[in-house]
C-alpha positions in Angstrom: 83.6 69.9 76.9 84.3 73.6 76.7 87.5 75.2 75.5 86.9 78.2 77.8 89.2 78.4 80.8 87.6 77.6 84.1 87.6 80.6 86.4 87.1 80.5 90.2 85.6 83.7 91.6 84.1 84.5 95.0 86.8 82.7 96.9 88.7 85.9 97.9 91.9 84.5 96.3 94.5 86.6 94.6 94.4 86.3 90.8 97.6 86.2 88.7 96.4 87.4 85.3 98.2 87.3 82.0 96.9 89.1 78.9 98.6 89.3 75.5 98.2 91.9 72.8 96.5 90.7 69.6 98.8 88.4 67.7 101.6 89.4 70.1 101.8 92.8 68.4 103.8 95.3 70.5 100.9 97.7 71.4 102.8 98.6 74.6 106.2 99.1 72.9 106.6 102.8 73.7 107.0 104.4 77.1 103.9 106.6 76.3 101.7 103.5 75.7 102.9 101.8 78.8 102.2 105.0 80.8 98.7 105.1 79.3 98.2 101.5 80.3 99.2 102.3 83.9 96.8 105.3 83.9 93.9 103.1 82.7 94.8 100.3 85.1 94.8 102.8 88.1 91.5 104.3 87.0 89.9 100.8 86.9 91.5 99.9 90.2 89.7 102.8 91.8 86.4 102.2 90.0 86.2 98.5 90.9 87.9 98.8 94.3 90.4 96.0 94.2 94.0 95.6 95.5 96.9 95.5 93.2 99.6 93.3 94.7 101.9 93.5 91.6 102.0 94.2 87.9 104.3 94.5 84.9 103.5 95.9 81.4 105.8 94.6 78.6 105.7 95.5 74.9 103.2 92.8 73.9 101.7 91.5 77.2 100.9 92.3 80.8 100.9 90.4 84.1 98.7 91.5 87.0 98.4 90.2 90.5 95.2 91.5 92.0 92.6 90.8 94.7 89.0 90.1 93.9 87.2 93.4 93.3 84.5 94.8 95.6 82.5 95.6 92.5 82.2 92.9 89.8 84.8 90.2 89.3 88.2 89.9 87.7 86.7 89.3 84.3 84.8 92.6 84.5 88.0 94.3 85.6 89.9 92.9 82.6 87.1 94.0 80.3 87.3 97.5 81.6 91.1 97.6 81.4 91.2 96.2 77.9 88.4 98.5 76.6 89.7 101.6 78.3 93.2 101.2 76.9 92.0 100.1 73.4 89.7 103.0 73.0 92.4 105.6 73.9 95.2 104.0 72.0 93.1 103.5 68.8 91.8 107.0 69.0 95.4 108.4 69.0 96.3 106.0 66.2 93.3 107.2 64.1 94.3 110.9 64.6 97.7 110.3 63.2 96.7 108.3 60.1 96.2 109.9 56.8 92.5 110.2 56.0 91.0 108.2 53.2 88.1 105.8 52.8 90.2 102.6 52.7 92.2 103.7 55.8 88.9 104.2 57.7 87.9 100.7 57.1 91.3 99.3 58.1 91.3 101.2 61.4 87.9 100.0 62.5 89.1 96.4 62.2 92.1 96.7 64.5 92.3 94.7 67.7 94.6 95.6 70.6 94.1 92.6 72.9 93.6 88.9 72.5 90.0 88.0 73.4 90.8 85.9 76.4 93.2 86.1 79.3 94.9 83.6 81.6 93.7 83.7 85.3 95.5 81.7 87.9 94.2 81.7 91.5 96.9 81.9 94.2 96.2 80.1 97.4 99.5 80.4 99.2 102.1 83.0 100.1 104.7 80.9 98.4 102.9 81.2 95.0 102.3 84.9 95.5 106.0 85.5 96.0 106.9 83.2 93.1 104.5 85.2 90.7 105.8 88.5 92.0 109.4 87.5 91.3 108.4 86.1 87.9 106.7 89.4 86.9 109.5 91.6 88.2 112.2 89.6 86.4 110.3 89.3 83.1 111.8 92.5 81.7 115.3 91.3 82.6 114.8 87.9 81.1 113.4 89.4 77.9 116.5 91.6 77.6 114.6 94.9 78.0 116.8 96.0 80.9 119.8 94.8 82.9 118.2 95.0 86.3 114.5 94.8 87.4 114.7 98.3 89.0 115.3 99.8 85.6 111.9 98.9 84.3 109.5 101.5 85.6 106.4 99.8 84.3 106.2 97.3 87.1 105.6 97.1 90.8 109.2 96.2 91.5 110.4 99.7 92.6 107.4 99.9 95.0 108.6 96.8 96.8 112.4 97.5 96.6 112.4 101.2 97.3 109.0 102.1 98.6 108.3 104.3 95.6 104.8 105.2 94.4 104.4 104.1 90.8 101.6 104.7 88.3 99.4 102.2 90.1 98.9 102.0 93.9 100.2 98.8 95.4 98.9 97.0 98.4 96.2 99.6 99.2 94.1 97.3 101.4 90.9 99.1 102.6 88.6 98.0 105.4 87.7 94.3 105.2 84.3 94.1 103.7 82.1 91.1 103.5 80.7 90.5 100.1 77.1 89.6 100.4 75.5 87.9 97.4 72.1 89.3 96.6 69.4 86.7 96.3 68.1 86.0 92.7 64.7 87.4 92.0 
């Protein structure tokens, strides 16, 4: 029996994804890092053509609620997000560090994200609303803000006030039928 989580792709479900920073380190603690994460997330959204229903970026983890992408699958999307953010943030960290041989070796060994991520398929509108509320209230529950509207690194303000955030929300394109190509 495998320890790997079982993933269900190709069903056109929404996916509630949770991903933690390596050993729960606060790689997203600063506003600049959370802004960088949203920039990378939006770039990946455009590249893989999926819909973002909701998101929140917290100091040491993220929650995403996304559709299945037109290109690839949610695992490929997560790989692109994690790699894109990691490369940029580690590059900036390396620039700031004092040069020295031992320092170089330590930097190369740094990890930003845990290897795996949690992916939960949503089949009902009730679950979608439940997960959106959970994401939007997470900064409040964690004591980061008093009200959900104060946390600008989530989709809350898009729903509550119609504001455009760092990531486009609910940008549903034309319905396209995914056609599997036959194996050669």
